[in-house]
C-alpha positions as CSV (number, residue, x, y, z in Angstrom):
1,M,1.0,38.6,-13.0
2,K,-0.9,35.2,-11.3
3,Q,-1.3,34.2,-15.1
4,F,2.4,34.9,-15.7
5,V,3.7,32.9,-12.5
6,I,1.7,30.2,-13.8
7,A,2.6,29.8,-17.2
8,L,6.0,29.9,-15.5
9,F,5.6,27.0,-13.5
10,I,4.0,25.1,-15.9
11,T,6.9,25.7,-18.6
12,A,9.6,24.5,-16.0
13,I,7.7,21.7,-15.6
14,F,7.9,20.6,-18.9
15,V,11.6,22.2,-19.3
16,C,12.5,20.0,-16.2
17,G,11.2,16.6,-17.5
18,G,8.0,16.6,-15.2
19,F,7.2,16.1,-11.6
20,P,9.9,14.4,-9.3
21,P,9.4,10.9,-9.2
22,V,7.0,9.8,-5.9
23,S,9.0,8.1,-3.3
24,P,8.4,4.3,-2.7
25,A,8.8,5.2,1.2
26,V,5.2,5.7,3.0
27,A,4.9,7.0,6.7
28,A,2.7,4.8,8.6
29,S,0.4,6.2,11.2
30,D,3.0,5.5,13.6
31,G,5.5,7.9,11.7
32,A,7.5,5.1,10.6
33,S,8.6,5.3,7.4
34,V,7.3,2.0,5.7
35,S,8.1,0.8,2.1
36,A,5.7,0.5,-0.5
37,S,7.2,-1.8,-2.7
38,M,4.5,-3.8,-4.7
39,P,3.3,-6.5,-4.7
40,V,3.3,-7.1,-1.1
41,N,3.7,-10.3,0.4
42,I,1.1,-11.4,2.7
43,N,2.9,-14.0,3.8
44,T,5.8,-12.4,5.3
45,A,4.9,-8.8,5.5
46,A,5.3,-6.9,8.4
47,A,1.8,-5.3,9.9
48,A,3.3,-2.0,9.0
49,Q,3.7,-2.8,5.5
50,L,0.3,-4.1,5.4
51,Y,-1.0,-0.9,7.1
52,V,-0.3,1.2,3.6
53,L,-2.5,-1.2,1.6
54,P,-5.8,0.7,1.1
55,G,-8.7,-0.6,2.9
56,V,-6.4,-2.3,5.7
57,G,-6.1,-0.1,8.5
58,K,-4.1,-1.1,11.7
59,A,-6.1,-3.2,13.4
60,I,-6.6,-5.2,9.9
61,A,-2.9,-5.2,9.3
62,E,-2.5,-7.0,12.6
63,R,-5.4,-9.3,12.0
64,I,-3.7,-10.7,9.0
65,V,-0.2,-11.0,11.2
66,A,-2.3,-13.1,13.6
67,Y,-4.1,-15.3,11.1
68,R,-0.9,-15.7,9.5
69,S,1.0,-16.9,12.8
70,E,-2.0,-19.2,13.8
71,H,-3.0,-21.1,10.6
72,G,0.2,-20.7,8.3
73,P,0.7,-19.4,5.3
74,F,-1.7,-18.1,2.9
75,H,-1.9,-20.4,-0.2
76,S,-3.6,-17.8,-2.3
77,V,-4.7,-14.4,-2.1
78,D,-8.6,-15.5,-1.8
79,D,-7.4,-17.1,1.7
80,L,-7.3,-13.2,3.0
81,T,-11.2,-13.0,3.0
82,N,-10.6,-15.7,6.1
83,V,-9.7,-12.5,7.8
84,K,-12.3,-10.9,9.8
85,G,-12.8,-7.5,8.2
86,I,-11.6,-8.6,4.5
87,G,-14.3,-9.1,2.4
88,K,-14.8,-9.8,-1.6
89,K,-14.7,-6.0,-2.2
90,T,-11.4,-5.2,-0.1
91,L,-9.9,-8.3,-1.7
92,E,-10.8,-6.9,-5.2
93,K,-9.0,-3.5,-4.7
94,L,-6.2,-5.4,-3.2
95,R,-5.6,-8.6,-5.4
96,K,-3.2,-6.5,-8.0
97,M,-1.1,-5.5,-5.2
98,I,-0.6,-8.3,-3.4
99,T,1.2,-11.8,-3.4
100,V,1.5,-15.1,-1.4
101,E,5.0,-16.0,-3.7
């Protein structure tokens, strides 16, 4: 019976055209829904939008916004390493997901 249910489920997936698309909205830790549209512009993004990026927690997201407020816009994504807590490894994880345009 278990094998029949699994086979039926797999058949239903193929007949229906696959799994439903994943919503671009992501729930932030504070419960707010945040758009995860990529790439994220680090010069205009709010902390909640930065927080959904891999390797960027709430504290780092707030540091990015504070750095931007204090020093002006980032000229390149590489400037993100000037923010405490973002090193070369984190930057490489983020590189394809962020922009300064």
